[in-house]
Steps between C-alpha positions, in 0.01 A plus 500: 500500500205726534490855621297379805790259591746772471297708721465218749873476521526873559258472783706192647811714499321805669365252772849383558632853534211595744581189707862580518428860614242384773760264649745781565257783579650729776192513731473113503877401541558770775191384703582138457854555641396717789231240602762226494766725678324727744671814600475609863396831634438841309660531159589780253489442130708605206397373166694586182437403140219419251339246714543712814125589516389141472763369744404774757139397471590139573704616807210727622247222475714272722644754743190708552537745786861395567609673173556830675619709197620459144656641182421359163701619193362357173437590130210730412167308532648185654356569852172597645562728797140454635534126509832530686352733771639842445493589874790266559655422162621786266526430122768668291510464119844492346601494131577198296699392297704829530512666846392867528424754767216278616756226569717741697194625693426143596853461619456804720178356641688178568767673691240702703315177569799320644609806706155497672502128580576385856857368526382145602193465280505199271466583135347287228658584163325388177717524189394433134650584165481861387629633836823616336324778312202568717685614816847657515725684743799619303855518623634848561621660169263297291221696332170375353628593150811282560278210604265542209794502252641193657174308511423600133841379390480168689142407390549594138813288465321186621713415793386219740338613812788388721753714302252788508470478875876500539501858368173602677647389836783756465267792455274416779481497886224239501617236271747223591401468859449868555147477630606226759776728620242786547270264698796437744445271794128454446379145442427475121313241306525534120262320272600506134323428170777421259520644137865394438675178382645318793269670754791685668366734769790725424378549143118524562417878509866552499532342842398767755538238774797302362847600392596293191802247509639666189501871422685474167392765234401391150746556234472766236338788716558837348754732651245747618315225691815370657587853614185540713544162675652511850725222646257230600727400779394810667162342590500331841383145499429491866141447609443478870136396509334162512426438127309214341435492126262251343389433131118466492446490125723418197467441126524123566188522709318678212615242240396206706156650520476559130620144433230363740226697328594369155545153619147506660383581151665186356779693326861373493751747643860557485641739765848642408745546791720759325381848546425731201777742466696700239377693201161445355644351176692240703191402710297456174740255362498300823119501512462396139755212546297386798161515322619309199697237707187411687176578311166453655641584844445819697842655589557713811782753554551782733755783525569825321607573154677828428450754232753754369279788407532714193490881518151617558343154572140442444237346729577170673712288738729198488190263515324681222826493287552144570140400429512687164834353402359148566188577307738548204654156549168323523313670231296254304573196715199289597355597850824663649438726792741689726441704818763746629399710803640659811363332824445851648264603218719760355762490222771765481345859513157374381186396681472178306638172636628366155361307207315192405574413119414227276585373141256760351628813699718598199218450260275723719770766504535492111132555470535811716784628276774428764867391428617267775863556424456880530323481834766266632779729382338801666419312829137578424351161563235624720328696208515202274340265764234749584385502143498122475319443820792322660588717800456364850376751745432390868565801724722464806515131614638546853815304426818527298707175437638602165342411153325186381538344157238226418506355137299228328594379146281245327 
């Protein structure tokens, strides 16, 4: 197969990724829901997460002058304060993936915003992934250094998000229904973009509006971490207000749009129901089996692989690590192309979304003098993919429904 045909396949996968992201874009899905389900009277807005700016913009376009005041907390560069109307909507930028002083400052701003709200004012709460780190109000006795140490350990050990959140809830006054309790008796409508498997509102953003059914801690926590965790039963589960929580975008919506885009191009598609999870090495095995079992078909997966980081990791994120690992499996294969990217446009601590690799990626790396095994061992996939021209860089997308993996094997 010619180089042009490989490039055509790369473009088809990029088109499918773009269609997936458009379908779950925060502005669009928030505006669509509010038009179909009108809110009455004046409304206050709280938007938290990577998609908070886009979701708030959708709410502002529909509610107009009835949106009396608002607070948006998001990742740096993920919201345009001027577009939101700074006279009525304040934008705070927290830190991600690790909370820092900015996240605590955003938490203080949130407490002040709620304290100034009329006791009967309806509140529209918009939540998307990333809220766990971007805004925080710590429990008494927990310091920022404690939180940073806990988050660093949780993320470096590759735990699933639900288990990470079980720990985070115990350190926070916001998570696990804490925000709903703070809002008290006010009528609250929560619109959520899900970035977690199962789309559980109690897991998305660590569930600021929803207490989880299970609060069990993960096994294997170190003693120093267990020592800083208070009794979770001390958290009151009582919320007096009128609370409605709705999912407005999920990974399934994104995958359906990607499938439709590819089918419109006349391409056979296989969408996998089981989410990607587990260590990158396990995911690579699953993907390779799927590709070789059904050659000539584009395969769609969604979810999040995990990476156990070495000391002093290099540049990259889980999608870049996964893409490079898969490049090693498809090296030399005819017209094999794989895309791994975050739907939010970011991957780990980087500004890249992920990687788009093909059967010649490793060969391009060898020409650049790069050792794929060395870069994978050091979690430095981003450096490798930059040199081979295989990074995907989109900027913030205005959504966050976890990661997408799209693969095509001849």
